VOGU-3710 file (C-alpha; in Angstrom, 3 decimals, decimal comma):
1> mkenlsardq> -8,165/18,706/13,957  -7,456/21,545/11,467  -4,534/18,947/10,068  -6,625/15,911/9,888  -9,757/17,840/8,003  -7,399/19,405/5,542  -5,959/15,958/4,979  -9,316/14,448/4,557  -10,772/17,188/2,264  -7,823/16,328/0,337
11> ffsklshdlr> -8,079/13,048/0,424  -11,323/13,136/-1,190  -10,951/15,875/-3,535  -7,882/13,093/-5,393  -10,193/10,470/-4,648  -12,887/11,846/-6,806  -10,567/12,908/-9,490  -8,815/9,594/-9,771  -11,849/7,443/-10,080  -13,463/9,632/-12,246
21> gsftsmlgfs> -10,731/8,902/-14,539  -9,978/5,521/-13,617  -13,709/4,656/-14,712  -13,799/6,975/-17,789  -10,277/4,950/-19,178  -12,602/1,667/-18,190  -15,909/2,909/-19,893  -13,503/4,002/-22,954  -11,731/0,506/-23,377  -14,926/-1,303/-22,601
31> dilndpnekl> -16,444/0,831/-25,661  -13,987/-0,341/-28,162  -13,974/-3,789/-26,956  -17,911/-3,845/-27,577  -17,619/-1,739/-30,870  -18,387/-4,317/-33,826  -16,809/-1,577/-35,952  -13,292/-2,106/-34,021  -11,075/-4,680/-36,187  -9,061/-5,687/-33,023
41> tleeiseyvs> -6,236/-8,302/-33,414  -6,294/-10,822/-30,397  -2,984/-8,836/-29,141  -4,944/-5,449/-29,036  -7,721/-7,278/-27,273  -5,503/-8,548/-24,548  -3,907/-5,284/-23,945  -7,340/-3,391/-23,609  -8,188/-6,293/-20,960  -5,282/-5,620/-19,123
51> rigsqtkesy> -5,539/-1,999/-18,964  -9,240/-2,491/-17,665  -7,784/-4,906/-15,079  -5,100/-2,492/-14,152  -7,369/0,514/-13,753  -9,724/-1,730/-11,810  -7,306/-2,875/-9,159  -5,979/1,133/-8,573  -9,842/2,114/-8,433  -10,585/-0,818/-5,758
61> elllnfinwl> -7,430/0,108/-3,766  -8,343/3,857/-3,911  -11,711/2,757/-2,295  -10,585/0,697/0,227  -8,343/3,453/1,856  -11,499/5,851/1,430  -13,647/3,300/3,247  -10,968/2,776/6,082  -10,239/6,503/6,551  -13,993/7,059/7,451
71> kldtfkygla> -13,557/3,842/9,592  -10,728/4,937/11,727  -12,216/8,902/11,724  -15,289/7,580/13,193  -14,542/4,301/15,408  -11,010/5,324/15,776  -11,608/4,905/19,779  -13,654/1,464/19,108  -12,150/-0,531/16,181  -12,552/-4,268/16,551
81> kenfelldli> -9,200/-5,662/17,352  -8,719/-9,672/16,560  -5,495/-11,589/16,602  -4,250/-12,968/13,437  -0,842/-14,427/11,968  1,496/-12,103/10,619  2,741/-14,291/8,261  -0,667/-15,460/6,732  -1,219/-11,550/5,665  2,374/-11,104/4,577
91> lqtktyykki> 1,780/-13,952/2,063  -1,761/-12,849/1,239  -0,320/-9,459/-0,090  2,746/-10,484/-1,559  0,411/-12,760/-3,981  -1,848/-10,104/-4,804  1,186/-8,229/-6,193  3,035/-10,911/-7,394  2,295/-10,301/-11,104  3,979/-6,378/-10,354
101> flenkidvkl> 6,837/-7,800/-9,123  7,572/-10,428/-11,543  7,210/-7,786/-14,136  9,710/-5,607/-12,368  11,910/-8,550/-11,977  11,368/-7,818/-7,955  12,207/-10,737/-5,407  10,797/-10,900/-2,153  12,374/-12,647/0,541  10,631/-13,063/4,176
111> eidekhklni> 12,121/-14,102/7,634  8,615/-14,577/9,349  8,325/-16,083/12,516  5,257/-18,306/11,885  4,388/-17,574/15,840  4,001/-13,741/15,607  0,666/-12,595/15,803  -0,933/-8,803/15,858  -3,728/-7,677/17,590  -5,040/-4,738/15,477
121> dyeiansifn> -8,391/-4,345/12,982  -7,573/-6,855/10,196  -9,243/-4,738/7,580  -6,911/-1,948/8,921  -4,069/-4,119/8,765  -4,324/-5,370/5,171  -4,753/-1,635/3,895  -1,655/-0,643/5,496  0,417/-3,641/4,176  -1,070/-2,969/0,823
131> nvflflnqit> -0,097/0,180/0,513  3,650/-0,517/1,955  3,437/-2,958/-1,233  2,713/-0,587/-3,530  5,067/2,248/-2,010  8,033/-0,606/-2,045  7,212/-1,310/-6,144  7,181/2,232/-6,802  10,782/3,132/-5,491  12,637/-0,446/-5,690
141> sngneikiks> 14,772/-0,603/-8,422  14,208/-3,558/-10,809  16,136/-6,594/-10,322  16,636/-5,761/-6,520  14,766/-7,591/-3,742  12,432/-6,605/-0,864  13,558/-8,233/2,625  10,608/-8,921/5,238  11,675/-9,906/8,476  9,672/-9,443/12,062
151> mhevksnfin> 10,884/-9,484/15,700  9,089/-9,406/18,895  9,927/-6,491/21,254  9,305/-8,454/24,755  9,432/-5,388/26,773  6,872/-3,822/24,930  5,022/-6,367/23,476  5,006/-5,219/19,902  5,846/-6,954/16,615  8,238/-5,166/14,725
161> iefttkcvdk> 8,168/-5,735/10,460  11,285/-4,229/9,125  11,505/-3,832/5,060  14,475/-3,349/3,646  14,966/-2,473/-0,022  17,344/-0,661/-2,536  15,916/3,024/-3,859  15,479/3,976/-7,457  16,619/7,192/-6,529  19,193/7,581/-3,624
171> dlsflqnikl> 17,810/11,135/-2,792  15,071/10,155/0,058  14,227/13,552/1,453  11,073/13,728/0,256  10,417/10,977/2,996  11,493/13,332/5,413  8,866/15,966/4,186  5,923/13,925/3,729  2,685/15,533/4,736  -0,733/14,601/5,016
181> eklnsdvsyp> -2,197/17,322/3,521  0,089/16,530/0,309  -1,337/13,751/-1,482  -0,850/14,900/-4,827  1,811/12,623/-5,650  1,475/8,841/-6,581  4,904/8,278/-5,047  3,976/9,485/-1,496  -0,073/8,749/-1,208  0,493/5,267/-0,535
191> iifaikftel> 3,059/5,732/2,359  0,939/8,684/3,854  -1,818/6,072/4,366  0,256/3,562/5,511  1,712/5,798/8,397  -1,864/7,384/9,138  -3,277/3,780/9,471  -0,493/2,748/11,419  -0,644/5,601/13,913  -4,380/5,655/14,371
201> sggnfdfyqd> -4,199/1,585/15,190  -2,057/2,138/18,015  1,155/1,178/16,000  4,441/3,117/15,329  6,043/3,627/11,452  9,438/4,686/10,984  11,934/4,973/8,089  15,576/5,600/7,279  18,308/4,893/5,479  21,415/2,832/6,442
211> ekdeiklvls> 25,222/2,920/5,206  24,605/0,998/2,185  21,883/3,544/0,497  19,200/0,842/1,560  15,801/2,359/2,652  14,215/0,583/6,025  10,856/1,076/6,711  9,935/-0,295/10,278  6,466/-0,564/11,037  5,107/-1,845/14,951
221> fpsa> 1,877/-3,266/16,279  0,591/-4,808/19,346  1,243/-8,233/19,892  -1,279/-10,749/20,155
//
């Protein structure tokens, strides 16, 4: 309980700091765009609009994590579970990050069985995969690819989703020391939320590095 309370306090502190900074930036950019004395070129206008969009997206993701944290904290024993197709969720998340992946020349290859369905809260699942994709974008080397495949464990009736990528930094020791209380790293906080939400949803989260220096994230959820 102390660990969860500490993690929650750290998260609320980070949330308030990041949101304040994000909204301050958006308001500043908006003021510049609305100032008739500013003689902006089309290129400058486009740049400010792009920055506003980026800041809005980051704020949106933070708010979703906040809402889902409260949801899990309050209703974790009574979450409304539903059946939905894994492929649809993956494609939806992939589309959301399409522009970012294109900019970083990251290719996403799918090996998802169309028959695989999950049985968990949809909003929580959406937040988990958004955080995973955000983390993968941050650690994947430019020009590399992310492979995603699903497998059904008949014995346990769980669906395993495996993400494989080449890491920018081959030293992945930071992954072994991730703690819920340490939310001050822009790289670590998405994966912390993904782990937290996965575990509280009755799933499992594991990661390791193989002999090819590739990082593998393996998420397991109850099958529908």
